[in-house]
C-alpha positions in Angstrom: 6.1 15.5 11.1 6.3 13.0 13.9 4.8 9.6 13.7 4.2 8.0 10.2 0.6 6.9 11.1 -3.0 8.0 10.5 -4.1 10.9 12.8 -6.9 13.1 13.0 -6.5 16.5 11.2 -5.5 19.5 13.7 -3.2 22.1 14.6 -2.1 24.4 17.3 -4.1 27.4 18.3 -2.5 30.8 18.3 -2.4 32.6 21.6 -5.9 33.3 22.6 -7.4 32.0 19.5 -10.9 30.5 19.6 -10.8 26.8 18.8 -13.4 27.0 16.1 -11.2 29.8 14.3 -8.4 27.4 14.6 -10.2 24.4 13.1 -11.5 26.7 10.3 -7.8 27.9 9.5 -6.2 24.6 10.0 -8.9 22.3 7.8 -8.4 25.0 5.1 -5.0 24.8 5.1 -4.6 21.2 5.1 -7.8 19.7 3.6 -9.4 22.7 1.8 -12.4 22.6 4.3 -12.5 26.3 5.5 -16.0 26.8 4.5 -17.4 24.0 6.4 -19.9 24.7 9.3 -18.0 24.0 12.5 -19.5 23.4 15.9 -17.6 22.7 19.3 -17.9 19.0 20.2 -16.0 18.8 23.6 -12.4 18.9 25.0 -9.8 16.1 25.9 -7.1 16.8 28.5 -4.3 14.4 29.2 -0.5 13.5 29.3 1.2 11.7 26.3 4.7 11.4 25.7 5.4 13.4 28.9 3.7 16.5 27.6 0.5 17.7 29.0 -2.0 18.5 26.3 -5.7 19.9 25.8 -7.5 18.9 22.7 -10.4 20.8 21.6 -12.6 18.4 19.4 -15.0 20.1 16.8 -17.3 18.6 14.2 -17.9 19.9 10.9 -21.0 19.8 8.7 -19.6 19.5 5.1 -21.6 20.2 1.7 -19.3 17.8 0.2 -16.7 14.9 1.2 -14.1 16.3 -1.3 -10.8 17.0 0.1 -7.8 19.2 -1.3 -4.8 18.3 0.7 -1.8 20.5 1.2 1.2 18.0 0.1 3.4 20.0 2.2 1.4 19.4 5.1 -0.2 15.7 4.6 1.3 12.8 2.8 -2.5 11.6 2.2 -6.0 12.1 3.6 -9.0 9.5 3.4 -12.4 9.1 5.1 -12.9 5.9 7.1 -15.9 4.2 8.7 -15.5 4.2 12.6 -15.6 0.4 12.5 -12.9 0.2 10.0 -10.1 2.4 10.9 -6.6 1.8 9.8 -4.4 -0.2 12.1 -1.7 2.4 12.6 -3.3 5.3 14.0 -1.7 7.9 16.5 -2.3 7.7 20.2 -4.8 10.7 20.0 -7.3 8.9 17.7 -9.1 6.5 20.2 -9.6 9.2 23.0 -10.7 11.7 20.6 -13.1 9.6 19.0 -14.3 7.8 22.3 -15.0 11.3 23.8 -16.6 12.6 20.5 -19.0 9.7 20.1 -20.1 8.8 23.6 -17.9 6.3 24.6 -16.1 8.5 27.5 -14.2 11.7 27.7 -15.7 15.1 28.1 -17.2 15.3 24.6 -20.9 15.8 23.9 
């Protein structure tokens, strides 16, 4: 739903839900990665499309890069090297990756 571009996986938290629980639930639903080892990685806050947003960035240690996508949630999923991202990415991808990988933001 929304823009037809590559985006980072994610989803909304239920009221009062811990961001790591949200990540585990959403990644299991969308990518079959619920058994990964999840770690908090930072937060980003900002306004986009006239909407204030808070993004909790998490990192996962995976035992395998295999994905099992939910075709209702996603059209496609793929891994990309940071230096070769697709041209059409959502507006959130740059700030999240910059914050998570030390180029700014509050990740760390």
